[in-house]
Structures are given as C-alpha cells and as structure tokens.
Residue frames relative to the residue before (quaternion, step in Angstrom):
aa qw qx qy qz dx dy dz
X 1.0000 0.0000 0.0000 0.0000 0.00 0.00 0.00
X 0.6664 0.4991 -0.3107 0.4585 3.60 0.93 -0.85
X 0.6481 0.5142 -0.3242 0.4588 3.58 0.99 -0.79
X 0.6341 0.5199 -0.3298 0.4677 3.58 1.01 -0.76
X 0.6542 0.4998 -0.3149 0.4722 3.59 0.98 -0.81
X 0.6449 0.5177 -0.3212 0.4615 3.59 0.97 -0.85
X 0.6425 0.5122 -0.3178 0.4732 3.58 0.99 -0.80
X 0.6576 0.5073 -0.3014 0.4684 3.56 0.94 -0.90
X 0.6503 0.5125 -0.3104 0.4670 3.59 0.96 -0.87
X 0.6497 0.5126 -0.3179 0.4627 3.59 0.96 -0.84
X 0.6511 0.4997 -0.3192 0.4738 3.59 0.96 -0.77
X 0.6376 0.5226 -0.3304 0.4595 3.60 0.99 -0.78
X 0.6584 0.4938 -0.3070 0.4780 3.58 0.91 -0.88
X 0.6373 0.5369 -0.3216 0.4497 3.59 0.98 -0.83
X 0.6621 0.4924 -0.3050 0.4755 3.58 0.90 -0.90
X 0.6361 0.5258 -0.3279 0.4598 3.59 0.99 -0.79
X 0.6804 0.4963 -0.2969 0.4501 3.59 0.82 -0.99
X 0.6832 0.4728 -0.2942 0.4724 3.59 0.86 -0.93
X 0.6649 0.5083 -0.3075 0.4528 3.59 0.89 -0.89
X 0.6479 0.5102 -0.3179 0.4678 3.57 0.95 -0.85
X 0.6697 0.5104 -0.3027 0.4464 3.57 0.91 -0.87
X 0.6622 0.5194 -0.3118 0.4410 3.55 0.99 -0.79
X 0.7793 0.3707 -0.1846 0.4704 3.57 0.92 -0.86
X 0.5532 0.6383 -0.4006 0.3551 3.60 1.10 -0.49
X 0.6509 0.5366 -0.3297 0.4239 3.59 0.87 -0.87
X 0.6136 0.5620 -0.3583 0.4234 3.59 1.02 -0.68
X 0.6856 0.4771 -0.2814 0.4724 3.57 1.05 -0.70
X 0.7203 0.4334 -0.2359 0.4874 3.55 1.22 -0.43
X 0.3411 0.7857 -0.4740 0.2042 3.61 1.23 0.09
X 0.6474 0.5043 -0.3598 0.4440 3.67 0.85 -0.69
X 0.6679 0.4878 -0.3000 0.4754 3.59 0.99 -0.82
X 0.6382 0.5154 -0.3270 0.4692 3.58 0.99 -0.81
X 0.6576 0.5138 -0.3044 0.4592 3.58 0.94 -0.90
X 0.6653 0.4947 -0.3043 0.4690 3.57 0.94 -0.88
X 0.6625 0.5118 -0.3072 0.4525 3.58 0.95 -0.86
X 0.7391 0.3894 -0.2168 0.5050 3.58 1.01 -0.81
X 0.3666 -0.7552 0.4563 0.2952 3.56 1.38 -0.11
X 0.5224 0.5590 -0.4487 0.4618 3.53 0.91 1.09
X 0.6298 -0.5294 0.3963 0.4075 3.57 -1.25 0.24
X 0.6437 -0.5084 0.3961 0.4127 3.55 -1.29 0.36
X 0.6285 0.5444 -0.3305 0.4466 3.59 1.04 -0.75
X 0.6618 0.4840 -0.3059 0.4839 3.56 0.98 -0.82
X 0.6373 0.5064 -0.3297 0.4783 3.59 1.02 -0.74
X 0.6076 0.5783 -0.3348 0.4293 3.57 1.14 -0.65
X 0.5323 0.6202 -0.4095 0.4053 3.57 1.20 -0.32
X 0.5084 0.6323 -0.4200 0.4065 3.60 1.24 -0.31
X 0.6180 0.5304 -0.3394 0.4707 3.58 1.08 -0.70
X 0.6512 0.5085 -0.3070 0.4723 3.57 0.99 -0.83
X 0.6478 0.5103 -0.3180 0.4678 3.58 0.94 -0.84
X 0.6252 0.5248 -0.3337 0.4716 3.59 1.00 -0.80
X 0.6698 0.4997 -0.3034 0.4579 3.59 0.85 -0.94
X 0.6495 0.5006 -0.3199 0.4746 3.59 0.98 -0.78
X 0.6213 0.5392 -0.3341 0.4601 3.57 1.07 -0.69
X 0.6482 0.4984 -0.3106 0.4848 3.57 1.03 -0.79
X 0.6492 0.5243 -0.3173 0.4505 3.59 0.95 -0.88
X 0.7257 0.4098 -0.2411 0.4972 3.59 0.93 -0.86
X 0.7160 0.4911 -0.2638 0.4203 3.57 0.89 -0.92
X 0.5931 0.5995 -0.3639 0.3954 3.59 1.03 -0.68
X 0.7205 0.4172 -0.2656 0.4861 3.61 0.69 -0.98
X 0.6183 0.5337 -0.3545 0.4552 3.60 1.05 -0.67
X 0.6672 0.4873 -0.3018 0.4757 3.59 0.88 -0.91
X 0.6457 0.5160 -0.3248 0.4597 3.60 0.97 -0.79
X 0.6618 0.5044 -0.3060 0.4626 3.58 0.97 -0.83
X 0.6967 0.4859 -0.2779 0.4487 3.58 0.89 -0.93
X 0.7660 0.3408 -0.1860 0.5123 3.59 1.09 -0.60
X 0.3137 0.8011 -0.4719 0.1927 3.61 1.24 0.19
X 0.7514 0.3898 -0.2189 0.4853 3.60 0.95 -0.78
X 0.5806 0.5767 -0.3748 0.4357 3.59 1.26 0.05
X 0.5728 -0.5269 0.4625 0.4247 3.58 -1.21 0.32
X 0.5541 -0.6760 0.3861 0.2947 3.61 -0.92 0.88
X 0.6224 0.6043 -0.3506 0.3530 3.58 0.98 -0.80
X 0.6826 0.5126 -0.2966 0.4281 3.60 0.80 -0.95
X 0.7086 0.4377 -0.2794 0.4777 3.62 0.70 -0.98
X 0.6318 0.5309 -0.3452 0.4469 3.60 0.98 -0.76
X 0.6746 0.4789 -0.2955 0.4778 3.58 0.90 -0.89
X 0.6660 0.5158 -0.3035 0.4453 3.56 0.89 -0.90
X 0.6817 0.4805 -0.2910 0.4689 3.57 0.90 -0.91
X 0.6528 0.5023 -0.3253 0.4645 3.60 1.01 -0.74
X 0.6394 0.5066 -0.3326 0.4731 3.59 1.01 -0.72
X 0.6330 0.5188 -0.3201 0.4772 3.57 1.02 -0.80
X 0.6519 0.5143 -0.2998 0.4698 3.57 0.96 -0.90
X 0.6711 0.4959 -0.2991 0.4629 3.59 0.89 -0.94
X 0.6581 0.5042 -0.3132 0.4632 3.58 0.93 -0.85
X 0.6618 0.5013 -0.3040 0.4671 3.59 0.92 -0.87
X 0.6481 0.5127 -0.3138 0.4675 3.56 0.99 -0.80
X 0.6562 0.5111 -0.3150 0.4571 3.57 0.92 -0.87
X 0.6530 0.5078 -0.3162 0.4645 3.59 0.93 -0.84
X 0.6775 0.4892 -0.2941 0.4639 3.59 0.87 -0.92
X 0.6769 0.4881 -0.3051 0.4589 3.59 0.88 -0.85
X 0.6217 0.5263 -0.3485 0.4637 3.58 1.01 -0.73
X 0.6614 0.5029 -0.3058 0.4649 3.57 0.95 -0.84
X 0.6589 0.5095 -0.3099 0.4585 3.60 1.00 -0.79
X 0.7340 0.4413 -0.2365 0.4590 3.55 0.97 -0.84
X 0.5900 0.5773 -0.3740 0.4227 3.63 1.21 -0.23
C-alpha cells in the first residue's frame, strides 16, 4: 500500500512539474521578450522549441531506455527536468 501511494505521489508531482513548465513560459512572454530585446512573438518561439524538443526527445529517450526497468529512468529524467526548470525559472524571475 505504501509503495502504491509513493508511486501515485511521484506521478502527481511529475504531472505538476511538467504542466507548470509548459504553461509558465506563456505567462512570461512579455518579460522574456523585453529581457532578450525581441518581440513577444519571437519570444513565443521558445514554446515551439520546447514542443519540438519533446517531440524529438520523447522517442529518443524511450528508445535508449527500452531495455531498462522503467522506474529508474523515469525518476532520473523527472528529477533532471525539475532541476532544469527550477534553474531556468529562477533566472527568469531574478
């Protein structure tokens, strides 16, 4: 029972982190554009680049980890994603 709850909690946190990362940039486009001295539309291309990264990176990660147990790579990739998101958001908000 505890392992099932821990797995469920990890999935909930993962969905929160990924969802927050996907939508946060859209709310910050004016600030990102001003900081980079580009238009909001040009800054919005960051969303497109992120989506292309997910489209390309998802199948690559699945292929590279196909023979591994799922738990380790999933946890590792989510921790890497969370750390990268935290670093980027801290830099954007400073």
